[in-house]
C-alpha positions in Angstrom: 7.4 -6.0 -13.4 4.2 -3.8 -12.9 6.7 -1.2 -11.3 9.2 -1.8 -14.0 7.2 -0.7 -17.0 5.8 2.2 -14.9 9.8 3.0 -14.5 10.5 2.8 -18.3 7.5 5.2 -19.0 8.3 7.9 -16.6 12.1 7.9 -18.2 10.8 8.5 -21.6 10.8 4.6 -22.9 6.8 4.2 -23.3 7.4 1.6 -26.1 9.6 -0.6 -23.8 7.0 0.2 -20.8 3.9 -1.0 -23.0 5.9 -4.1 -23.7 6.7 -5.1 -20.5 3.9 -4.1 -19.2 1.9 -7.0 -21.7 2.8 -10.0 -20.0 2.1 -8.7 -16.4 -1.4 -8.1 -17.7 -1.9 -11.5 -19.5 -0.6 -13.3 -16.3 -3.4 -15.6 -14.8 -2.4 -14.9 -11.5 -2.6 -11.3 -11.7 -4.8 -9.7 -9.4 -4.3 -5.9 -10.1 -5.1 -5.5 -13.7 -6.1 -1.7 -13.3 -4.8 1.7 -11.6 -8.4 1.3 -9.6 -7.5 -2.0 -8.3 -4.1 -0.9 -7.0 -5.3 1.9 -5.8 -7.4 -0.1 -3.4 -4.5 -2.1 -2.2 -3.0 1.2 -0.7 -3.5 1.1 3.2 -1.6 4.6 4.4 -2.7 7.9 4.5 1.0 9.5 4.6 1.2 12.2 2.2 4.5 11.1 0.9 3.5 7.5 0.2 0.4 8.8 -1.2 2.5 11.1 -3.4 5.0 8.5 -4.6 2.1 6.1 -5.7 0.3 9.3 -7.6 3.7 9.1 -9.7 3.6 5.3 -10.1 0.0 5.6 -11.5 1.5 8.3 -13.9 4.0 5.9 -15.1 1.5 3.1 -15.8 -1.0 5.1 -17.3 2.0 5.9 -19.8 2.8 2.1 -20.2 -0.5 1.7 -21.3 -2.5 0.3 -17.7 -6.2 0.8 -17.7 -7.8 3.1 -15.3 -11.0 0.9 -14.3 
């Protein structure tokens, strides 16, 4: 769900992205509610992989995910 919200935001559909992200953030089982928490889960040092994730985080920021 977070991936979809990020993609929506990057495509210019920020209102839809925010609407999509809110249920994800409110789920009881959601472990990563911030971008910082998502970054802790990355286990690669590949420059291409890290660049892709930075783009993903950019979308999540636009969708309203908190940084910390």
